[in-house]
C-alpha positions as CSV (number, residue, x, y, z in Angstrom):
1,M,-8.1,55.7,46.0
2,G,-9.1,53.9,42.9
3,G,-11.0,56.6,41.0
4,T,-14.6,56.9,40.0
5,V,-16.8,53.9,40.2
6,T,-18.9,53.4,37.0
7,F,-22.3,51.9,36.5
8,A,-20.6,49.1,34.5
9,Q,-18.6,48.2,37.6
10,L,-21.5,48.6,40.0
11,L,-24.1,46.4,38.3
12,P,-22.2,43.2,38.5
13,A,-21.1,44.1,42.1
14,V,-24.7,44.7,43.2
15,R,-25.9,41.5,41.5
16,D,-23.2,39.5,43.2
17,L,-23.9,41.1,46.6
18,F,-27.6,40.3,46.2
19,S,-26.9,36.7,45.3
20,R,-24.5,36.1,48.2
21,R,-26.2,38.3,50.8
22,P,-29.9,38.6,50.0
23,E,-30.5,40.7,53.1
24,Y,-29.0,43.6,51.3
25,G,-31.8,43.6,48.7
26,N,-33.9,46.1,50.5
27,H,-31.1,48.5,51.5
28,E,-31.1,52.1,50.4
29,P,-28.4,53.4,48.0
30,W,-26.4,55.2,50.7
31,E,-26.3,52.0,52.8
32,L,-25.1,49.9,49.9
33,A,-22.4,52.4,49.0
34,H,-20.7,51.6,52.3
35,A,-21.4,47.9,52.1
36,L,-20.0,47.6,48.6
37,F,-16.8,49.5,49.7
38,S,-16.4,47.6,53.0
39,L,-16.9,44.2,51.5
40,G,-14.3,44.9,48.8
41,Y,-16.6,45.0,45.8
42,V,-15.4,48.5,44.8
43,K,-12.2,50.4,45.5
44,D,-13.8,53.8,46.0
45,L,-17.2,54.9,47.4
46,A,-19.8,55.2,44.7
47,G,-22.4,58.0,44.5
48,D,-26.0,57.5,45.4
49,S,-27.3,58.1,41.9
50,E,-25.0,55.5,40.4
51,I,-25.9,52.9,43.0
52,A,-29.6,53.8,42.6
53,A,-29.4,53.1,38.9
54,A,-27.6,49.8,39.5
55,L,-30.2,48.8,42.1
56,E,-33.1,49.5,39.8
57,V,-31.6,47.2,37.1
58,A,-30.5,44.5,39.6
59,R,-33.9,44.4,41.4
60,T,-35.5,43.6,38.1
61,D,-33.4,40.4,38.0
62,Y,-34.8,39.2,41.4
63,R,-38.6,39.5,41.8
64,Q,-38.5,39.5,45.6
65,W,-36.5,42.8,45.6
66,R,-38.8,44.6,43.2
67,P,-40.7,47.5,44.8
68,A,-44.3,46.8,45.6
69,A,-46.7,47.9,42.9
């Protein structure tokens, strides 16, 4: 396929996904890996650790997706 997906590619993809489909805001990294691939945001499946890092940053952008304190 397209090669390794990097954090630099994932962060804008996750931000765009959250802005277009807010229902994905509370999904787990393994669920988002499939969603990002299936919806055409990335050309290869990303690893859970890369997606988890992108989620952590993207969720700080949107208060409603931040984990409960």
